C-alpha positions as a Python dict, from the first residue, in 0.01 Angstrom:
ca = {
    (1, 'M'): (0, 0, 0),
    (2, 'K'): (-370, -82, -47),
    (3, 'T'): (-471, 251, 103),
    (4, 'A'): (-243, 439, -134),
    (5, 'W'): (-385, 242, -427),
    (6, 'I'): (-743, 330, -334),
    (7, 'A'): (-650, 693, -276),
    (8, 'G'): (-486, 703, -620),
    (9, 'A'): (-798, 557, -782),
    (10, 'V'): (-1015, 814, -606),
    (11, 'A'): (-784, 1099, -712),
    (12, 'W'): (-785, 977, -1073),
    (13, 'T'): (-1164, 966, -1071),
    (14, 'L'): (-1183, 1318, -930),
    (15, 'A'): (-937, 1447, -1190),
    (16, 'G'): (-1170, 1334, -1469),
    (17, 'S'): (-1466, 1521, -1322),
    (18, 'A'): (-1539, 1871, -1444),
    (19, 'S'): (-1651, 1992, -1101),
    (20, 'A'): (-1583, 1796, -785),
    (21, 'S'): (-1880, 1745, -552),
    (22, 'P'): (-1858, 1772, -170),
    (23, 'L'): (-1861, 1391, -152),
    (24, 'S'): (-1574, 1348, -398),
    (25, 'E'): (-1377, 1616, -213),
    (26, 'A'): (-1432, 1423, 112),
    (27, 'L'): (-1291, 1111, -56),
    (28, 'A'): (-987, 1302, -174),
    (29, 'R'): (-911, 1442, 174),
    (30, 'H'): (-1046, 1152, 389),
    (31, 'S'): (-970, 1354, 703),
    (32, 'A'): (-1122, 1335, 1051),
    (33, 'A'): (-1321, 1649, 970),
    (34, 'D'): (-1471, 1474, 665),
    (35, 'V'): (-1573, 1180, 886),
    (36, 'A'): (-1749, 1415, 1128),
    (37, 'A'): (-1925, 1601, 845),
    (38, 'L'): (-2050, 1283, 681),
    (39, 'R'): (-2165, 1131, 1010),
    (40, 'A'): (-2368, 1447, 1077),
    (41, 'Q'): (-2570, 1366, 762),
    (42, 'L'): (-2661, 1010, 869),
    (43, 'P'): (-2871, 815, 802),
    (44, 'G'): (-2849, 999, 469),
    (45, 'D'): (-2883, 840, 126),
    (46, 'A'): (-2668, 566, -30),
    (47, 'A'): (-2415, 818, -163),
    (48, 'V'): (-2349, 961, 186),
    (49, 'R'): (-2321, 619, 352),
    (50, 'C'): (-2096, 474, 79),
    (51, 'T'): (-1874, 782, 84),
    (52, 'L'): (-1837, 751, 462),
    (53, 'G'): (-1747, 382, 425),
    (54, 'T'): (-1483, 463, 163),
    (55, 'V'): (-1334, 737, 384),
    (56, 'Y'): (-1308, 485, 668),
    (57, 'A'): (-1137, 240, 428),
    (58, 'L'): (-884, 506, 326),
    (59, 'R'): (-817, 566, 697),
    (60, 'D'): (-761, 189, 755),
    (61, 'E'): (-1065, 159, 985),
    (62, 'L'): (-1183, -162, 818),
    (63, 'P'): (-1461, -280, 1058),
    (64, 'R'): (-1632, 61, 1044),
    (65, 'A'): (-1579, 79, 668),
    (66, 'M'): (-1762, -253, 620),
    (67, 'V'): (-2062, -126, 821),
    (68, 'Y'): (-2128, 136, 552),
    (69, 'L'): (-1992, -43, 240),
    (70, 'D'): (-2187, -367, 283),
    (71, 'E'): (-2467, -267, 41),
    (72, 'C'): (-2273, -31, -187),
    (73, 'T'): (-2178, -271, -467),
    (74, 'D'): (-2522, -248, -634),
    (75, 'A'): (-2612, 105, -522),
    (76, 'E'): (-2669, 382, -777),
    (77, 'L'): (-2400, 640, -701),
    (78, 'P'): (-2282, 967, -859),
    (79, 'A'): (-2022, 910, -1130),
    (80, 'D'): (-1749, 1106, -948),
    (81, 'I'): (-1747, 866, -649),
    (82, 'A'): (-1877, 537, -795),
    (83, 'M'): (-1538, 396, -904),
    (84, 'G'): (-1368, 477, -572),
    (85, 'V'): (-1653, 319, -374),
    (86, 'V'): (-1654, -4, -579),
    (87, 'R'): (-1278, -48, -548),
    (88, 'A'): (-1280, 30, -178),
    (89, 'T'): (-1560, -225, -120),
    (90, 'R'): (-1369, -504, -295),
    (91, 'D'): (-1044, -417, -119),
    (92, 'V'): (-1200, -401, 230),
    (93, 'K'): (-1372, -740, 187),
    (94, 'K'): (-1045, -900, 72),
    (95, 'R'): (-842, -747, 357),
    (96, 'L'): (-1098, -848, 621),
    (97, 'R'): (-1095, -1211, 500),
    (98, 'A'): (-714, -1214, 524),
    (99, 'S'): (-704, -1048, 868),
    (100, 'E'): (-717, -1201, 1217),
    (101, 'L'): (-1058, -1042, 1285),
    (102, 'A'): (-1366, -1250, 1368),
    (103, 'Q'): (-1704, -1231, 1195),
    (104, 'L'): (-1985, -1170, 1447),
    (105, 'S'): (-2353, -1200, 1350),
    (106, 'I'): (-2603, -1017, 1573),
    (107, 'V'): (-2961, -1154, 1580),
    (108, 'T'): (-3249, -1008, 1782),
    (109, 'D'): (-3600, -1124, 1867),
    (110, 'P'): (-3796, -942, 1741),
    (111, 'P'): (-3587, -844, 1435),
    (112, 'G'): (-3524, -478, 1362),
    (113, 'M'): (-3395, -380, 1706),
    (114, 'I'): (-3126, -110, 1720),
    (115, 'V'): (-2810, -253, 1876),
    (116, 'E'): (-2471, -117, 1982),
    (117, 'L'): (-2142, -286, 2075),
    (118, 'D'): (-1831, -160, 2247),
    (119, 'A'): (-1603, -258, 1955),
    (120, 'L'): (-1782, -7, 1728),
    (121, 'A'): (-1865, 267, 1974),
    (122, 'G'): (-2109, 522, 1838),
    (123, 'E'): (-2247, 298, 1564),
    (124, 'K'): (-2618, 218, 1585),
    (125, 'L'): (-2690, -97, 1386),
    (126, 'T'): (-3020, -254, 1284),
    (127, 'A'): (-3032, -627, 1357),
    (128, 'P'): (-2990, -876, 1206),
    (129, 'T'): (-2644, -761, 1098),
    (130, 'T'): (-2287, -889, 1073),
    (131, 'V'): (-1977, -701, 1187),
    (132, 'W'): (-1602, -769, 1210),
    (133, 'V'): (-1439, -751, 1555),
    (134, 'K'): (-1108, -833, 1721),
    (135, 'A'): (-1062, -1156, 1916),
    (136, 'G'): (-1175, -1137, 2279),
    (137, 'P'): (-1490, -1060, 2481),
    (138, 'H'): (-1761, -833, 2339),
    (139, 'R'): (-2084, -690, 2482),
    (140, 'V'): (-2384, -617, 2262),
    (141, 'R'): (-2684, -421, 2391),
    (142, 'A'): (-3023, -307, 2269),
    (143, 'G'): (-3143, -12, 2471),
    (144, 'T'): (-3055, -7, 2841),
    (145, 'E'): (-3207, -336, 2960),
    (146, 'I'): (-3128, -596, 2691),
    (147, 'Q'): (-2768, -707, 2652),
    (148, 'N'): (-2554, -1016, 2602),
    (149, 'T'): (-2183, -1097, 2593),
    (150, 'I'): (-1972, -1330, 2380),
    (151, 'T'): (-1603, -1418, 2346),
    (152, 'V'): (-1469, -1481, 1994),
    (153, 'E'): (-1140, -1613, 1860),
    (154, 'A'): (-934, -1483, 1569),
    (155, 'Y'): (-1042, -1605, 1222),
    (156, 'S'): (-1370, -1744, 1365),
    (157, 'R'): (-1739, -1689, 1300),
    (158, 'A'): (-1990, -1652, 1584),
    (159, 'T'): (-2352, -1549, 1646),
    (160, 'I'): (-2495, -1362, 1945),
    (161, 'Y'): (-2868, -1341, 2030),
    (162, 'L'): (-3065, -1071, 2211),
    (163, 'V'): (-3424, -1146, 2310),
    (164, 'A'): (-3674, -881, 2424),
    (165, 'T'): (-3909, -1001, 2700),
    (166, 'P'): (-4253, -843, 2652),
    (167, 'R'): (-4387, -652, 2953),
    (168, 'K'): (-4730, -731, 3093),
    (169, 'E'): (-4947, -424, 3131),
    (170, 'A'): (-5083, -375, 3481),
    (171, 'V'): (-5464, -406, 3511),
    (172, 'T'): (-5624, -125, 3711),
    (173, 'T'): (-5960, -170, 3890),
    (174, 'D'): (-6189, 50, 4099),
    (175, 'G'): (-6180, -193, 4394),
    (176, 'R'): (-6522, -352, 4328),
    (177, 'V'): (-6575, -721, 4246),
    (178, 'D'): (-6852, -815, 4000),
    (179, 'F'): (-6974, -1177, 4019),
    (180, 'T'): (-7235, -1142, 3741),
    (181, 'E'): (-7187, -1310, 3405),
    (182, 'D'): (-7256, -1152, 3069),
    (183, 'N'): (-7471, -1446, 2961),
    (184, 'A'): (-7635, -1521, 3296),
    (185, 'T'): (-7986, -1535, 3141),
    (186, 'E'): (-7883, -1789, 2876),
    (187, 'Q'): (-7849, -2158, 2964),
    (188, 'T'): (-7736, -2438, 2739),
    (189, 'V'): (-7778, -2805, 2822),
    (190, 'A'): (-7512, -3001, 2634),
    (191, 'P'): (-7193, -3197, 2699),
    (192, 'P'): (-6883, -2985, 2737),
    (193, 'P'): (-6699, -2911, 2412),
    (194, 'D'): (-6398, -3118, 2317),
    (195, 'I'): (-6074, -2956, 2414),
    (196, 'K'): (-5782, -3016, 2184),
    (197, 'R'): (-5476, -3047, 2401),
    (198, 'P'): (-5129, -3019, 2251),
    (199, 'S'): (-4906, -3324, 2239),
    (200, 'L'): (-4677, -3377, 2534),
    (201, 'V'): (-4402, -3473, 2286),
    (202, 'Q'): (-4278, -3147, 2146),
    (203, 'G'): (-3981, -2984, 1982),
    (204, 'K'): (-3705, -3191, 1832),
    (205, 'Y'): (-3844, -3516, 1983),
    (206, 'A'): (-4151, -3483, 1760),
    (207, 'G'): (-3937, -3419, 1452),
    (208, 'D'): (-4006, -3045, 1446),
    (209, 'A'): (-3744, -2815, 1590),
    (210, 'G'): (-3968, -2510, 1539),
    (211, 'P'): (-3843, -2153, 1506),
    (212, 'R'): (-3541, -2048, 1705),
    (213, 'V'): (-3626, -1802, 1984),
    (214, 'G'): (-3329, -1684, 2183),
    (215, 'P'): (-3011, -1875, 2261),
    (216, 'E'): (-3026, -2252, 2275),
    (217, 'L'): (-2976, -2427, 2608),
    (218, 'E'): (-2661, -2636, 2605),
    (219, 'D'): (-2686, -3010, 2650),
    (220, 'P'): (-2407, -3099, 2899),
    (221, 'L'): (-2376, -3448, 2746),
    (222, 'A'): (-2370, -3335, 2383),
    (223, 'W'): (-2046, -3334, 2186),
    (224, 'R'): (-1944, -2992, 2065),
    (225, 'G'): (-1674, -2930, 1810),
    (226, 'S'): (-1426, -2649, 1842),
    (227, 'S'): (-1555, -2302, 1759),
    (228, 'G'): (-1207, -2194, 1654),
    (229, 'P'): (-1062, -2179, 1304),
    (230, 'R'): (-1073, -2482, 1080),
    (231, 'P'): (-760, -2692, 1020),
    (232, 'W'): (-537, -2585, 733),
    (233, 'F'): (-471, -2856, 472),
    (234, 'G'): (-239, -2839, 173),
    (235, 'L'): (-87, -3027, -120),
    (236, 'R'): (286, -2985, -189),
    (237, 'L'): (477, -3064, -511),
    (238, 'G'): (852, -3040, -485),
    (239, 'A'): (1193, -3126, -620),
    (240, 'G'): (1515, -3152, -430),
    (241, 'M'): (1875, -3256, -407),
    (242, 'Y'): (1916, -3586, -223),
    (243, 'D'): (2253, -3700, -90),
    (244, 'D'): (2359, -3977, 145),
    (245, 'G'): (2736, -3988, 89),
    (246, 'A'): (2721, -4342, -53),
    (247, 'A'): (2575, -4261, -397),
    (248, 'S'): (2592, -3968, -636),
    (249, 'S'): (2369, -3673, -553),
    (250, 'S'): (2068, -3618, -779),
    (251, 'W'): (1753, -3414, -825),
    (252, 'R'): (1439, -3611, -744),
    (253, 'P'): (1064, -3535, -712),
    (254, 'S'): (844, -3536, -402),
    (255, 'V'): (473, -3514, -323),
    (256, 'A'): (328, -3432, 21),
    (257, 'L'): (4, -3369, 206),
    (258, 'A'): (42, -3115, 487),
    (259, 'A'): (-185, -2998, 768),
    (260, 'R'): (-179, -2729, 1037),
    (261, 'F'): (-381, -2722, 1360),
    (262, 'K'): (-388, -2394, 1550),
    (263, 'L'): (-253, -2393, 1908),
    (264, 'A'): (-229, -2016, 1971),
    (265, 'P'): (-275, -1699, 1760),
    (266, 'R'): (55, -1764, 1578),
    (267, 'S'): (159, -2113, 1687),
    (268, 'F'): (35, -2435, 1531),
    (269, 'L'): (85, -2811, 1520),
    (270, 'A'): (229, -2917, 1182),
    (271, 'A'): (184, -3265, 1031),
    (272, 'R'): (284, -3408, 695),
    (273, 'V'): (276, -3729, 488),
    (274, 'D'): (505, -3749, 183),
    (275, 'W'): (650, -3966, -91),
    (276, 'S'): (992, -3908, -245),
    (277, 'R'): (1246, -4088, -462),
    (278, 'R'): (1590, -4045, -315),
    (279, 'G'): (1953, -4054, -418),
    (280, 'G'): (2172, -4200, -686),
    (281, 'S'): (2113, -4314, -1042),
    (282, 'A'): (1791, -4482, -1154),
    (283, 'D'): (1907, -4830, -1055),
    (284, 'A'): (2017, -4700, -712),
    (285, 'A'): (1711, -4487, -627),
    (286, 'V'): (1518, -4550, -307),
    (287, 'D'): (1141, -4491, -282),
    (288, 'S'): (1043, -4355, 58),
    (289, 'I'): (710, -4282, 229),
    (290, 'G'): (742, -4065, 538),
    (291, 'A'): (531, -3906, 811),
    (292, 'S'): (634, -3592, 998),
    (293, 'V'): (497, -3417, 1304),
    (294, 'G'): (612, -3103, 1484),
    (295, 'A'): (527, -2741, 1548),
    (296, 'G'): (540, -2412, 1364),
    (297, 'Y'): (531, -2041, 1430),
    (298, 'T'): (407, -1761, 1201),
    (299, 'A'): (694, -1519, 1229),
    (300, 'L'): (570, -1250, 988),
    (301, 'V'): (219, -1145, 882),
    (302, 'T'): (141, -869, 632),
    (303, 'R'): (-161, -790, 418),
    (304, 'S'): (-13, -984, 125),
    (305, 'L'): (169, -1281, 282),
    (306, 'A'): (249, -1480, 597),
    (307, 'V'): (585, -1644, 670),
    (308, 'A'): (607, -1947, 901),
    (309, 'V'): (898, -2154, 1031),
    (310, 'I'): (839, -2525, 1100),
    (311, 'G'): (1039, -2792, 1284),
    (312, 'Q'): (947, -3161, 1268),
    (313, 'L'): (1057, -3517, 1339),
    (314, 'R'): (1022, -3750, 1038),
    (315, 'G'): (993, -4125, 1018),
    (316, 'D'): (997, -4313, 687),
    (317, 'L'): (974, -4655, 525),
    (318, 'R'): (1204, -4749, 231),
    (319, 'F'): (1081, -4986, -37),
    (320, 'V'): (1405, -5151, -140),
    (321, 'D'): (1626, -5417, 21),
    (322, 'T'): (1970, -5341, -124),
    (323, 'R'): (2145, -5069, -316),
    (324, 'N'): (2486, -5110, -480),
    (325, 'M'): (2513, -5445, -298),
    (326, 'M'): (2464, -5274, 40),
    (327, 'A'): (2170, -5347, 269),
    (328, 'V'): (1919, -5062, 297),
    (329, 'S'): (1756, -4995, 635),
    (330, 'R'): (1384, -5043, 579),
    (331, 'A'): (1289, -4774, 834),
    (332, 'G'): (1457, -4451, 932),
    (333, 'A'): (1425, -4130, 1132),
    (334, 'A'): (1521, -3771, 1053),
    (335, 'V'): (1479, -3412, 1165),
    (336, 'A'): (1334, -3151, 931),
    (337, 'A'): (1321, -2770, 923),
    (338, 'G'): (1109, -2569, 684),
    (339, 'L'): (1023, -2215, 580),
    (340, 'E'): (680, -2159, 418),
    (341, 'V'): (530, -1846, 263),
    (342, 'A'): (148, -1830, 225),
    (343, 'F'): (15, -1563, -11),
    (344, 'A'): (-299, -1384, 117),
    (345, 'A'): (-616, -1386, -96),
    (346, 'T'): (-480, -1687, -291),
    (347, 'P'): (-449, -2058, -205),
    (348, 'L'): (-81, -2066, -306),
    (349, 'T'): (215, -2151, -81),
    (350, 'A'): (589, -2175, -149),
    (351, 'G'): (844, -2339, 77),
    (352, 'L'): (1201, -2450, 141),
    (353, 'R'): (1266, -2768, 347),
    (354, 'F'): (1580, -2939, 477),
    (355, 'E'): (1591, -3295, 613),
    (356, 'Q'): (1881, -3460, 797),
    (357, 'G'): (1879, -3833, 871),
    (358, 'L'): (1932, -3951, 1228),
    (359, 'T'): (1967, -4316, 1130),
    (360, 'E'): (2169, -4483, 853),
    (361, 'L'): (2025, -4539, 508),
    (362, 'V'): (2303, -4785, 422),
    (363, 'P'): (2596, -4881, 646),
    (364, 'G'): (2803, -4571, 713),
    (365, 'A'): (2575, -4322, 531),
    (366, 'R'): (2286, -4105, 645),
    (367, 'D'): (2029, -3953, 414),
    (368, 'R'): (1980, -3575, 375),
    (369, 'A'): (1776, -3361, 139),
    (370, 'L'): (1709, -3000, 41),
    (371, 'L'): (1363, -2948, -117),
    (372, 'V'): (1196, -2660, -295),
    (373, 'E'): (815, -2688, -290),
    (374, 'V'): (505, -2515, -421),
    (375, 'G'): (155, -2597, -302),
    (376, 'V'): (-215, -2529, -291),
    (377, 'D'): (-386, -2487, 48),
    (378, 'W'): (-740, -2512, 182),
    (379, 'R'): (-733, -2263, 468),
}
């Protein structure tokens, strides 16, 4: 859908041009032959590089597209390709952020080294640079002797370092040893000069970490947080039909805080704390605070949304002693099942949730609810 939209924008731009240039024609076709022709002109000027990046975007090769589109937003481009390049740049950035790819920064010492990696075969990149790659192991090399490997997870950010070790030039001699000194005829009678020796307390123990050169050595006793994706937190506002069989059914509000913690590429631990007002008329309503824990699975992922199913156990506390002259159980347990839809490139989520009580709310009646929720997520 996105590719068709970009292609339509490019075609519309070309239609308004009196005479299409070779670059605009390459955008219109975006064929493998156009890729080869543009690559033959590299490094080329900004127009060539940005056109190549847009062609890659139209061909759904997003990591390669970003290599060439990274600096195209502010570039001065011919009018017949400028609009297509700008739209492709925005679309590729949005789609990469919503994808399962990882962001890998490549840093070299000294800077400016030409590096290559297996994930983008054929691309010669000037470090420091940042690329998008799939989850898994990756090897980065500079020349034939300098290389390093790293393993990244989906949705994560990582940095890999390559350090060039300077070679010592061999000293050649003619085989003779000269014991004479350049200043043998000059003699000075004086105490030896003071020698300023560096402090034995260096680095971070002296309060100065100094410049970073190469990868840091790991402290085996230091605590290290997870390098994987951050937890997913959300706020849910909902309304639902509550029914327990002992009072009339009614629509009531609910508020919840939800969290997800990734277990596998599509599986996650799901937790939730909520407040709701349940069942009956105003004088028979029951305020409840509950906590739920369980697991979820992302069953469907597209460029615009992700659909997850969630199952949980719920425990709650009820803040009332009696209702309609019947004793209310102050604590209860329930099972819950939910369906949530997260919309890519926005923080919005919509969901449907069903809860069934396992214990009695009042003698002979168990609580159940069907909720419709909307929410805002920090993910």
